[in-house]
C-alpha positions in Angstrom: 10.2 -10.4 -3.6 13.1 -10.8 -6.5 12.6 -13.0 -9.4 15.2 -14.3 -12.2 14.3 -15.4 -15.4 16.8 -16.8 -18.1 15.6 -16.1 -21.4 17.6 -18.4 -24.2 17.3 -16.6 -27.6 18.5 -19.8 -29.2 14.8 -20.5 -29.6 14.3 -17.8 -31.5 17.7 -17.4 -33.3 19.2 -20.7 -33.6 22.7 -19.5 -35.0 23.7 -17.3 -31.9 23.9 -18.4 -28.6 22.4 -15.7 -26.8 20.9 -15.1 -23.1 19.4 -11.9 -21.5 18.8 -12.1 -18.1 15.8 -10.5 -16.4 15.3 -9.4 -13.5 11.6 -9.2 -12.1 11.2 -7.0 -8.9 8.0 -7.5 -7.2 7.1 -4.3 -4.9 4.0 -4.6 -3.5 1.5 -5.3 -6.1 3.6 -4.3 -9.2 6.4 -5.6 -11.0 9.3 -3.9 -12.3 11.2 -5.7 -15.4 15.3 -4.9 -15.4 17.5 -6.2 -18.1 21.1 -6.6 -18.4 22.6 -5.5 -21.8 25.3 -6.9 -23.1 28.2 -5.2 -25.0 28.8 -7.7 -28.0 31.9 -6.2 -29.4 33.3 -6.6 -25.9 32.0 -10.2 -25.4 33.8 -11.5 -28.5 37.2 -9.7 -27.8 36.8 -11.5 -24.5 36.2 -14.8 -26.1 39.0 -14.2 -28.7 41.0 -13.6 -25.8 40.5 -16.7 -23.7 40.9 -18.9 -26.9 44.2 -17.2 -27.6 45.1 -17.5 -24.0 44.3 -21.3 -23.8 46.2 -22.2 -27.2 49.3 -20.5 -25.5 48.8 -22.4 -22.3 47.9 -25.9 -24.4 51.3 -25.2 -26.3 53.0 -24.3 -23.0 52.0 -27.4 -21.5 52.9 -29.6 -24.4 56.3 -28.2 -24.1 56.7 -28.9 -20.4 55.1 -32.4 -20.8 57.6 -33.4 -23.6 60.3 -31.8 -21.2 59.1 -34.0 -18.2 58.7 -37.2 -20.8 62.4 -37.1 -21.6 63.6 -36.3 -17.9 61.6 -39.7 -17.2 64.1 -41.7 -19.9 66.8 -43.2 -17.5 70.2 -42.3 -17.6 69.7 -38.9 -18.8 72.7 -36.5 -18.0 73.8 -33.2 -18.9 77.8 -34.3 -19.0 79.8 -34.4 -22.1 80.4 -37.9 -23.2 84.6 -38.8 -22.8 84.3 -41.6 -25.2 84.3 -41.7 -29.0 80.9 -40.4 -30.3 78.5 -42.2 -32.4 75.2 -41.2 -33.1 72.0 -43.5 -34.2 68.9 -42.4 -35.3 65.8 -44.3 -34.9 63.4 -43.2 -37.6 60.2 -45.1 -36.6 60.5 -44.1 -33.1 61.7 -40.3 -33.8 64.9 -40.7 -31.3 68.4 -39.9 -31.7 70.6 -41.9 -29.6 74.0 -40.7 -28.7 76.5 -43.4 -27.8 80.2 -42.8 -26.1 82.6 -45.8 -26.9 79.5 -47.8 -27.8 77.3 -47.4 -24.7 74.3 -45.2 -24.7 75.0 -41.6 -23.5 72.1 -39.8 -23.9 68.7 -39.6 -26.1 67.2 -36.6 -27.7 63.5 -36.6 -29.2 63.2 -35.5 -32.8 61.1 -34.8 -35.8 61.8 -36.8 -39.2 60.8 -36.4 -43.2 57.3 -37.2 -44.1 56.3 -39.8 -46.4 57.0 -37.6 -49.6 60.4 -36.1 -48.1 61.8 -39.3 -46.1 64.6 -39.1 -43.9 67.4 -40.9 -45.5 68.3 -44.2 -43.9 72.1 -45.0 -44.2 75.3 -44.8 -42.5 76.9 -41.3 -42.8 79.2 -38.9 -41.5 79.1 -35.2 -40.0 81.0 -33.3 -42.5 80.5 -29.9 -41.2 79.0 -27.7 -38.4 77.6 -24.3 -38.5 75.9 -21.7 -36.5 72.6 -20.3 -37.4 70.5 -17.3 -36.8 67.6 -19.1 -35.2 65.5 -19.3 -38.3 63.4 -22.2 -39.8 67.1 -24.3 -39.3 66.9 -23.3 -35.4 70.1 -22.3 -34.0 72.8 -25.0 -35.2 73.1 -27.6 -38.0 75.3 -30.4 -38.3 75.6 -31.6 -41.8 75.6 -35.2 -43.0 76.8 -36.6 -46.3 74.2 -37.8 -48.3 75.3 -37.9 -51.8 71.7 -37.1 -53.2 71.0 -33.7 -50.9 71.7 -31.6 -48.5 70.7 -33.2 -45.2 71.6 -32.5 -41.5 70.5 -32.7 -38.0 69.3 -29.1 -36.9 67.3 -27.1 -34.4 63.8 -25.4 -35.3 61.9 -22.3 -34.5 58.7 -24.7 -34.2 59.6 -27.1 -31.3 56.3 -28.2 -31.2 56.9 -30.1 -34.4 59.4 -31.9 -32.7 58.2 -35.8 -32.2 56.4 -35.9 -35.8 57.1 -37.0 -39.6 56.9 -33.4 -40.3 60.3 -32.4 -42.1 62.0 -32.2 -45.7 64.2 -35.2 -45.0 66.2 -33.7 -42.1 66.4 -34.5 -38.3 65.0 -31.8 -36.3 65.6 -31.3 -32.7 64.4 -28.6 -30.1 66.9 -25.9 -30.0 68.7 -26.4 -26.2 69.1 -30.0 -27.6 70.7 -29.5 -30.7 72.9 -26.5 -29.0 73.9 -29.3 -26.2 74.8 -32.1 -29.3 76.7 -29.2 -30.9 79.0 -29.3 -28.8 79.6 -32.6 -27.9 79.7 -34.1 -31.8 83.1 -33.5 -33.7 83.3 -33.4 -37.6 83.8 -37.0 -38.7 81.2 -38.5 -36.2 79.5 -41.5 -37.5 75.6 -41.2 -38.1 73.7 -44.5 -38.7 70.2 -44.1 -39.5 67.6 -47.0 -39.4 64.2 -46.9 -40.8 61.7 -48.9 -42.8 63.0 -51.1 -45.8 61.1 -50.6 -49.0 61.4 -52.8 -52.4 63.7 -51.8 -55.1 62.3 -51.1 -58.0 65.1 -50.4 -60.2 68.2 -52.0 -61.7 71.6 -50.9 -59.9 75.0 -50.5 -61.3 78.3 -48.5 -60.8 77.7 -45.2 -59.9 74.0 -45.5 -59.0 72.9 -42.9 -56.0 69.8 -43.6 -53.8 68.3 -44.6 -50.8 67.9 -48.3 -52.5 71.8 -48.2 -53.2 72.1 -47.9 -48.9 69.7 -51.2 -48.8 71.6 -52.9 -51.2 74.8 -52.0 -49.5 73.3 -52.9 -46.1 72.4 -56.0 -47.1 76.2 -57.2 -49.2 77.7 -56.0 -45.7 75.2 -58.5 -43.6 76.4 -61.1 -45.8 80.1 -60.4 -45.6 81.0 -59.3 -49.1 81.0 -55.5 -48.3 83.3 -53.9 -45.8 82.6 -50.0 -46.2 79.7 -47.9 -45.3 76.6 -48.2 -46.5 76.3 -44.6 -47.9 74.0 -44.6 -51.1 77.0 -44.4 -53.6 77.4 -47.8 -56.0 81.2 -47.0 -55.8 83.8 -49.4 -57.0 84.1 -51.2 -53.4 79.9 -52.2 -53.8 80.6 -53.3 -57.1 83.5 -55.3 -56.5 80.9 -56.9 -53.1 78.4 -57.6 -56.1 80.7 -59.3 -58.3 81.6 -61.7 -55.5 78.2 -62.7 -54.2 77.2 -63.1 -58.1 80.2 -65.7 -58.4 79.4 -67.7 -55.0 76.0 -67.9 -56.5 77.1 -69.3 -59.6 75.3 -66.4 -61.7 76.6 -64.3 -64.7 79.3 -61.6 -63.0 78.4 -58.2 -64.2 78.7 -56.1 -61.2 75.3 -55.2 -61.9 72.3 -55.4 -60.0 68.8 -57.1 -61.7 65.7 -58.4 -60.6 67.1 -61.7 -60.3 69.8 -60.5 -57.9 67.6 -58.5 -56.0 65.3 -61.9 -55.6 68.6 -64.2 -54.5 69.3 -61.2 -52.3 65.9 -61.1 -50.7 65.4 -57.3 -51.5 
């Protein structure tokens, strides 16, 4: 008769999960006990290898799932747009939309800036394009004309970061996506970045630069006082738009936006 015993050494050594299998072989009236010895070095190596393999499978699985989810978006295509190209970036959704003659052509999942380094909302233009060597900025870069920093749309060597608020403010895509976009987007392409608005905390005047100027310009455009872009630079056109707004409201015409002006503008 063969009897098998499982001894759990956790009862004696709580810090480890150790089991020893004892095999009792009954022959006639004598019992012989046999134990299985474990090579712990090989066991640890096997466990570590299994964990690394699981991590690798997990990353590949996430990338595959992401690819499948993107493919499930309706009207996805690999055909180049034939009309005038424009880009809309939706920060809250972490989505970049490519338009052709005003019609949605394709969507891309993106990573955007974290709270401490937000992606700049506003209306920008692609001013230069460059190939890269597959470093942290990926294989392609589309530079946009944000006046207070070197922002752009680019690839990444960390594709698992796409879909998160994680960048230094740039718009990050997977390399295969930016490579496709790079071929379709010429210099001069308009890029509108939409995001959460915030209260303006300072006085705005001529030559002020920043995201708060973008909010002011966007409001002036909405009210019909400004025709130019909301590009974050308080230029002559913005100043004149402010003066026209002040005239219509019957307040002192200065071209400077203080707290009273902000309240009247709803900012």
